[in-house]
Residue, then its C-alpha position, 0 to 999 in steps of 0.5 A: m485810811d479814809i477816802n482822803g488817805q488819812p487815818i480814821q481816828l477813834g476817841t476813847t469814848d467811841t465804844q460801839l462801832a458800826v460799819t455801813g455797806d458804803g464803808s462809813i464808820s460811826s459810833q454812838n458819838g456820830v460818824l467818824g469817817k469813811i473807809g477809803i476803798v480804791t481800785v488800782a490801775d495795775p494790781t500786779k505792781l502792788q507792793s507787800e508791806g506786811a501780812t495783809l497790807l499792800r502799797a500801790d505805787t501806781p495811781t488809784s481811784q475811788a471804787a465806783q460802788p464799794s461794798v463793805i460787810q461788818g463782822v464777816v471774815e473772808d474765807s480761804n479760797v482753798n479747799p484743804v481736803l482737795e489740796l491735801t488729796r492732790m498733794m498726796s497724789e503728786e507725792r506718789d507720782y514723785q516717788f514712782t518717778t524716783q524709783l523708775l529713774q533709780a531702776e534705770n540707773d541700776r540697769i545702765n550700771s549693770t550693763i556697763d559692768k557686764t560689758l566691762t567684765a566680758g571684754s576683759 
């Protein structure tokens, strides 16, 4: 979408595209439009409309100083090695807790059985 909320149209002859830092898109045929970069009044109210599409039901405003970088892919903010290590640690803690609860349950059942057989 452009700064007016309209789709940016590319022609069949627009083969060499370039995006500038302010979001302007141009081809060998000239400027095609400017990517609409907005800020949302309440980001918590954004609605998901697909894999990476969001819809704002609250008012938006043009970003004061938009910054666009062509040809860059955003990296994940997750360190997979660290998260895998944490997950393994949590799994061990879960297994330990499960074994502890099972042992306590067995102890209680054993105590009940001994009490019942002693009283008979």
